[in-house]
C-alpha positions in Angstrom: 0.0 0.0 0.0 1.6 3.4 -1.0 1.3 6.8 0.7 -2.0 7.5 -1.3 -3.4 4.2 -0.1 -2.4 4.8 3.4 -4.0 8.3 3.2 -7.2 6.8 1.9 -7.3 4.2 4.5 -6.8 6.9 7.4 -9.6 9.2 5.9 -12.1 6.2 5.6 -11.1 5.1 9.1 -11.5 8.7 10.5 -14.8 8.9 8.8 -16.2 5.7 10.3 -15.0 6.7 13.8 -16.8 10.0 13.3 -19.9 8.4 12.4 -19.7 5.7 15.1 -19.1 8.7 17.6 -22.1 10.4 16.2 -24.3 7.3 16.4 -23.3 6.7 20.1 -23.5 10.5 21.3 -26.6 11.4 23.3 -29.2 13.1 21.3 -29.3 16.9 21.4 -31.5 18.4 23.8 -34.9 19.6 22.6 -35.6 23.2 22.1 -38.2 24.9 24.2 -40.5 25.0 21.4 -40.1 21.3 20.6 -40.7 20.4 24.2 -43.8 22.5 24.4 -45.0 21.0 21.0 -44.3 17.4 22.4 -46.5 18.1 25.4 -49.2 19.7 23.2 -49.3 16.9 20.7 -49.8 14.3 23.6 -52.9 16.2 24.5 -54.4 16.8 21.0 -53.3 20.1 20.3 -51.0 21.4 17.3 -47.4 22.2 17.3 -45.9 25.6 18.1 -43.0 27.3 16.5 -40.8 30.0 17.9 -41.8 33.5 16.8 -39.6 36.6 17.0 -42.3 39.0 18.1 -43.4 36.8 20.9 -39.7 36.1 21.9 -39.3 39.8 22.2 -42.4 40.2 24.3 -41.3 37.3 26.5 -37.9 38.9 26.9 -39.0 42.3 27.9 -41.3 40.8 30.5 -38.5 38.4 31.8 -36.1 41.4 32.1 -38.5 43.6 33.7 -39.3 41.0 36.4 -35.6 40.4 36.8 -34.9 44.2 37.0 -37.6 44.6 39.9 -36.9 41.2 41.4 -40.6 40.7 41.2 -42.9 37.8 39.6 -45.7 39.8 38.2 -47.6 39.7 34.9 -47.8 43.5 35.1 -44.2 44.1 35.5 -44.4 46.2 32.2 -48.1 46.8 32.3 -51.4 44.9 31.2 -50.8 41.6 29.2 -53.3 42.6 26.6 -51.4 45.8 25.7 -48.1 44.2 25.9 -49.1 41.1 23.5 -50.9 43.6 20.9 -48.0 43.8 18.8 -48.2 40.0 18.0 -51.5 40.4 16.2 -52.9 37.3 18.0 -56.5 36.4 18.3 -55.7 34.3 21.4 -52.8 34.4 23.8 -51.7 33.6 27.1 -48.6 34.0 29.4 -46.8 31.8 31.9 -44.2 33.3 34.1 -41.9 31.8 36.7 -38.7 31.8 38.7 -36.3 29.6 40.6 -35.1 27.1 37.8 -31.9 27.6 35.7 -33.2 25.6 32.7 -36.3 25.5 30.8 -37.1 21.7 31.2 -37.6 22.3 34.9 -39.4 25.5 34.4 -41.9 23.6 31.9 -42.2 20.8 34.3 -43.6 23.4 37.1 -46.0 24.7 34.5 -47.3 21.3 33.6 -47.9 20.5 37.2 -50.0 23.6 37.6 -53.6 23.5 36.3 -53.8 27.1 35.1 -50.4 27.0 33.5 -51.2 23.8 31.9 -54.4 25.3 30.4 -52.2 28.0 28.9 -49.6 25.5 27.4 -52.6 23.8 25.9 -54.2 27.0 24.3 -56.3 25.7 21.6 -55.0 26.2 18.1 -51.9 28.1 19.3 -49.3 28.1 16.6 -46.7 30.4 17.9 -44.5 30.7 21.2 -41.9 33.2 22.6 -39.8 32.1 25.6 -37.3 34.1 27.5 -35.3 34.2 30.7 -33.4 36.9 32.8 -31.4 36.8 35.9 -31.9 39.4 38.7 -29.2 41.9 39.4 -27.7 39.4 42.1 -27.5 36.9 39.3 -29.0 34.3 42.0 -32.6 34.2 40.5 -33.8 33.3 36.9 -37.1 34.8 35.7 -39.0 32.9 33.0 -41.7 34.2 30.5 -43.5 32.2 27.8 -46.1 33.9 25.6 -48.2 31.5 23.5 -50.5 32.7 20.7 -52.9 31.7 18.0 -54.1 33.6 15.1 -57.5 35.2 14.7 -60.3 32.7 13.9 -62.0 33.4 10.6 -65.1 35.6 10.7 -68.3 33.7 10.9 -66.8 30.6 12.5 -68.5 29.8 15.7 -66.3 29.1 18.4 -67.3 25.8 20.2 -65.4 26.3 23.5 -66.8 29.8 24.4 -63.4 30.8 26.2 -62.3 34.3 26.0 -60.1 35.4 23.0 -57.3 36.2 25.5 -56.8 33.3 28.0 -56.2 34.1 31.8 -52.7 34.6 32.6 -51.6 32.7 35.7 -48.7 33.1 37.9 -46.3 30.2 39.0 -46.2 29.2 42.5 -42.6 30.6 43.4 -40.1 28.3 45.0 -39.2 30.9 47.4 -40.9 34.2 48.1 -39.4 37.2 46.3 -39.0 40.4 48.0 -41.7 41.3 50.4 -44.4 43.6 49.3 -45.5 44.5 52.8 -48.7 42.2 52.4 -48.9 39.4 54.9 -52.2 38.1 53.4 -53.5 38.9 50.0 -57.3 38.4 49.6 -59.0 39.2 46.4 -56.2 41.4 45.4 -56.5 43.3 48.8 -53.4 43.5 51.0 -54.0 43.1 54.5 
């Protein structure tokens, strides 16, 4: 075998070794949109894809909560106004803090009936997801906005749910900065 044969043998051997390495390597982690889509498909809903406008809305919300170190849907103002640029007929928002990765945050939302309902928003097709750390870097805030398009005129909705789903807050792992409230009852601070 000459020099050329040896080089060819090494190249083929390297190619085979590379293919074997790829075949035995663990699968790449699914993206947040893929994780949400998998959950939705198991429950009879359609896939969602990442949407740049919803990503921006979610990022603005996550950053605002992190800056204020406060888990609140109203950190930047009312949800309906914040989501308006998305041009969605139906939209919902989930927020959370406490987990450094999306998989654990998604698990928390799945285990909460209100968040689960938002994840399963009927006919949603788009999603935006973002996270931001507070100034100390010790707490990660998450925001997810899921949306569907307007339904065609004249089509009757069977489910009679509102066009904008009720947003729900995640149960925090630990309480953020005290707001001075000891008991909150029907939005009254006591």
